[in-house]
C-alpha positions in Angstrom: -27.5 -43.1 3.1 -24.8 -45.7 3.2 -22.1 -45.8 5.9 -19.4 -44.8 3.4 -21.2 -41.5 2.5 -22.3 -40.3 6.0 -21.5 -36.8 6.9 -19.0 -36.0 9.7 -22.0 -34.9 11.9 -23.8 -38.2 11.3 -20.6 -40.2 12.0 -20.0 -38.3 15.2 -23.6 -39.1 16.4 -22.9 -42.8 15.8 -19.6 -43.9 17.4 -19.9 -47.3 15.6 -20.1 -45.8 12.1 -17.4 -46.9 9.7 -15.2 -44.3 8.1 -15.1 -44.2 4.3 -11.8 -46.2 4.1 -13.1 -48.7 6.7 -16.2 -49.3 4.6 -14.1 -49.9 1.4 -11.7 -52.2 3.3 -14.6 -54.2 4.7 -16.2 -54.6 1.3 -12.9 -55.8 -0.2 -12.2 -58.2 2.7 -15.7 -59.6 2.2 -15.0 -60.2 -1.5 -11.8 -62.1 -0.7 -13.6 -64.3 1.8 -16.5 -65.0 -0.6 -14.1 -66.1 -3.3 -12.3 -68.4 -0.8 -15.6 -70.0 0.0 -16.9 -70.4 -3.6 -13.9 -71.3 -5.7 -11.3 -74.1 -5.7 -8.2 -72.4 -7.3 -8.2 -68.6 -7.1 -5.1 -66.6 -7.9 -4.1 -62.9 -7.4 -2.7 -60.9 -10.3 0.3 -59.2 -8.7 2.6 -56.9 -10.7 4.2 -54.8 -7.9 2.0 -51.8 -8.9 0.2 -49.9 -6.1 -3.3 -51.4 -6.8 -2.0 -55.0 -6.7 0.0 -54.1 -3.6 -3.1 -52.8 -1.8 -5.0 -55.8 -3.0 -2.4 -58.1 -1.5 -2.5 -56.1 1.8 -6.3 -56.6 1.9 -5.9 -60.3 1.3 -3.4 -60.6 4.1 -5.9 -58.9 6.4 -8.8 -61.0 5.2 -7.2 -64.3 6.3 -4.8 -63.2 9.2 -3.4 -64.8 11.2 -3.6 -67.7 8.6 -1.6 -67.3 5.4 -3.2 -66.1 2.2 -4.8 -69.2 0.6 -4.0 -68.1 -2.9 -0.9 -68.0 -5.1 0.1 -64.9 -7.1 0.4 -64.5 -10.9 2.4 -61.9 -12.8 2.3 -61.6 -16.6 5.8 -60.2 -17.2 6.3 -58.3 -20.4 10.0 -58.3 -20.0 9.9 -54.5 -20.2 8.9 -53.7 -16.6 10.6 -51.1 -14.4 13.4 -52.8 -12.4 12.3 -51.1 -9.2 8.9 -52.7 -9.5 10.2 -56.2 -10.2 12.5 -55.9 -7.2 9.6 -54.9 -5.0 7.5 -57.8 -6.3 10.2 -60.3 -5.4 10.7 -58.8 -1.9 7.0 -58.9 -1.2 6.7 -62.5 -2.3 9.6 -63.5 0.0 8.4 -61.4 2.9 5.0 -63.0 3.0 6.1 -66.5 2.0 3.9 -66.6 -1.1 4.0 -68.6 -4.3 4.5 -66.6 -7.5 3.7 -67.9 -11.0 5.3 -65.8 -13.7 4.0 -65.9 -17.3 6.7 -64.3 -19.5 5.8 -62.7 -22.8 9.4 -63.3 -23.9 8.8 -67.1 -23.8 5.9 -66.8 -26.1 7.9 -64.7 -28.5 10.8 -67.1 -28.4 8.6 -70.1 -29.3 6.7 -68.3 -32.0 3.3 -68.1 -30.3 3.6 -64.3 -30.3 5.3 -61.7 -32.5 7.1 -58.6 -31.4 5.2 -55.4 -32.3 6.9 -52.8 -34.5 6.4 -50.2 -31.9 8.1 -52.3 -29.2 5.0 -52.2 -26.9 4.3 -55.5 -25.2 1.2 -54.6 -23.1 -1.2 -55.8 -25.9 0.8 -59.1 -26.0 -0.1 -60.1 -22.4 -3.5 -61.7 -23.2 -2.1 -65.0 -24.6 0.3 -65.6 -21.7 -2.4 -64.7 -19.2 -5.0 -67.1 -20.6 -2.4 -69.8 -21.0 -1.5 -69.5 -17.3 -5.1 -69.6 -16.3 -5.7 -72.7 -18.3 -2.6 -74.6 -17.4 -3.0 -74.0 -13.7 -6.8 -74.4 -13.8 -7.4 -71.1 -12.0 -11.2 -70.6 -11.6 -11.1 -67.1 -10.0 -8.6 -64.4 -10.9 -8.3 -61.3 -8.7 -7.4 -58.1 -10.5 -6.8 -54.6 -9.2 -9.0 -52.8 -11.7 -11.1 -49.8 -10.4 -14.2 -48.3 -12.0 -12.7 -44.8 -11.9 -9.8 -45.6 -14.1 -11.4 -45.9 -17.5 -14.8 -46.1 -19.2 -14.6 -49.8 -20.0 -13.7 -50.6 -16.4 -16.5 -48.4 -15.1 -19.2 -50.9 -16.3 -17.4 -54.0 -15.0 -18.9 -56.2 -12.3 -17.1 -57.2 -9.2 -17.5 -60.8 -10.3 -16.9 -60.8 -14.1 -17.7 -64.1 -15.8 -15.4 -65.1 -18.7 -16.0 -67.8 -21.2 -13.8 -70.8 -22.1 -11.7 -68.4 -24.3 -11.3 -65.9 -21.5 -13.6 -63.4 -23.3 -16.0 -61.0 -21.6 -19.6 -60.9 -22.9 -21.7 -58.0 -21.4 -24.9 -60.0 -21.9 -23.8 -62.8 -19.6 -22.9 -60.5 -16.6 -25.0 -60.9 -13.5 -26.6 -58.3 -11.2 -24.9 -57.8 -7.9 -27.6 -56.4 -5.6 -26.8 -56.1 -1.8 -23.2 -57.4 -2.3 -24.5 -60.8 -3.3 -22.0 -62.3 -5.8 -22.7 -65.2 -8.2 -19.6 -67.2 -8.9 -21.3 -70.1 -10.9 -19.4 -71.0 -14.0 -19.2 -73.9 -16.4 -16.0 -76.1 -16.8 -13.4 -74.2 -18.7 -14.9 -70.8 -17.7 -13.5 -68.6 -14.9 -14.4 -65.4 -13.1 -12.3 -62.3 -12.8 -12.8 -60.6 -9.4 -12.2 -56.9 -8.7 -12.1 -56.2 -5.0 -11.1 -52.5 -5.6 -13.9 -51.8 -8.0 -15.5 -49.1 -5.8 -12.2 -47.5 -4.8 -10.8 -44.3 -6.4 -7.1 -43.4 -7.0 -7.4 -41.0 -4.0 -8.9 -43.7 -1.8 -6.0 -46.0 -2.7 -3.4 -43.4 -1.7 -5.2 -42.4 1.5 -5.4 -46.1 2.4 -1.7 -46.6 1.7 -0.9 -43.6 4.0 -3.2 -44.9 6.7 -1.8 -48.4 6.6 1.8 -47.5 6.2 2.1 -49.7 3.1 5.5 -49.7 1.4 5.6 -48.8 -2.4 8.2 -48.9 -5.1 10.2 -45.7 -5.1 9.2 -44.7 -8.6 5.7 -43.6 -7.3 7.5 -40.7 -5.6 9.3 -37.7 -7.2 12.8 -38.5 -8.4 15.2 -37.4 -11.2 15.1 -39.6 -14.2 16.3 -39.3 -17.9 13.2 -39.3 -20.0 12.1 -38.2 -23.5 8.8 -36.9 -24.9 6.7 -39.0 -27.2 3.0 -38.6 -27.8 2.7 -36.1 -25.0 4.2 -38.5 -22.4 7.6 -38.7 -20.7 8.9 -42.2 -21.4 12.0 -44.0 -20.1 14.4 -45.7 -22.4 15.1 -49.4 -21.9 15.4 -52.8 -23.6 12.2 -52.0 -25.5 13.8 -49.0 -27.2 14.4 -45.3 -26.6 14.4 -41.9 -28.1 14.1 -41.6 -31.9 15.2 -38.8 -34.2 13.8 -35.5 -32.9 13.2 -36.9 -29.4 15.8 -35.5 -27.0 16.4 -37.2 -23.7 16.5 -34.9 -20.7 16.7 -35.2 -16.9 13.5 -34.2 -15.2 11.9 -34.4 -11.7 9.1 -36.9 -12.3 7.1 -39.6 -10.7 4.8 -42.4 -11.9 1.1 -42.6 -11.2 0.7 -46.1 -12.6 3.3 -48.7 -13.7 3.3 -51.1 -16.5 5.3 -51.8 -19.7 8.0 -49.1 -19.9 7.2 -48.6 -23.6 3.7 -47.2 -22.9 3.8 -45.9 -19.3 4.5 -42.2 -19.0 5.8 -40.2 -16.1 4.3 -37.0 -14.8 6.2 -33.9 -13.8 6.0 -33.8 -10.0 7.8 -32.7 -6.9 5.6 -34.9 -4.7 8.2 -36.9 -2.7 6.0 -37.9 0.3 2.7 -39.6 0.7 1.0 -36.3 1.9 2.3 -34.5 -1.2 1.1 -37.2 -3.5 -2.3 -37.2 -1.9 -2.5 -33.4 -2.3 -1.5 -33.7 -5.9 -4.1 -36.4 -6.7 -6.8 -34.5 -4.9 -6.6 -31.6 -7.4 -5.8 -33.7 -10.6 -8.3 -33.4 -13.4 -7.1 -36.5 -15.3 -7.3 -40.1 -14.4 -4.0 -41.9 -13.9 -4.5 -44.1 -17.0 -5.8 -41.2 -19.1 -2.7 -39.2 -18.3 0.0 -41.8 -18.5 -0.9 -45.0 -20.5 -0.4 -45.0 -24.2 -1.9 -48.5 -24.6 -5.3 -47.0 -23.6 -5.0 -44.5 -26.4 -4.4 -46.9 -29.3 -8.1 -46.6 -30.2 -11.3 -45.2 -28.8 -12.2 -48.7 -27.5 -8.8 -50.0 -26.7 -9.6 -51.3 -23.2 -13.0 -52.6 -24.4 -11.2 -54.6 -27.1 -8.8 -56.1 -24.6 -11.7 -57.2 -22.4 -13.4 -59.0 -25.2 -10.1 -60.7 -26.1 -9.6 -61.9 -22.6 -7.0 -59.6 -20.9 -8.6 -57.1 -18.6 
């Protein structure tokens, strides 16, 4: 039985046993240090969402008191929640980090991408991401993906090899026995690294509470004008808004995940504190992406397709 799954009785018999969250933290810190030792130009994907916030917090712990030896990268759709962008910029300034921003709008303006009829820009992130990886010669890219989020993510390795086009090939992925990670890659290839692979949404929230990590306020219950589309409460913005038959209304909501405003839905909630959010997540029967992300519902294999194209 692993340390992370020991019963309370076993843990009390061994005063040196790690708690569940301690074991997850230790694993993630180990992954960050492994990458620092194996790669030349790693980068952390940082959007200001809760998973990337926890990932940055773990990176700060992994190298303290020294600064984090990686820069940050955000693929900005231009349709992000203002509260999240404000948090992103505050975090970068607070920790004296370097942030690279790949803007989808720049690629639309110069003709490399075309706006979608539905206004959704999440599927357009792949080209700016791969362009940034290539131009900055990043050889390891940290992402906040977790295996509990979605079936395509459930089969992902911690070290995910990508070819020279950024694509994922399941036949080239390597075994990861005993937390031994193989970062070998050919020139032009890179590795996506997922330090939160074994975390759940509940783990993330419990860790946020334990560590006292600040989050954007939209993760907690607040009143917002929203409209119903495809079974999700969406917020109007530059991307568009309510159409005929869609009536805006003010509701008490919060967001379980954040992304492009056009495809990220809110959930009805009165959970205004960390304890209330944790209690709500503990009894939820839907994953956060399954409940609130329209981009994952475009097809049965939407996330799998994006992996093969080079995004996730």
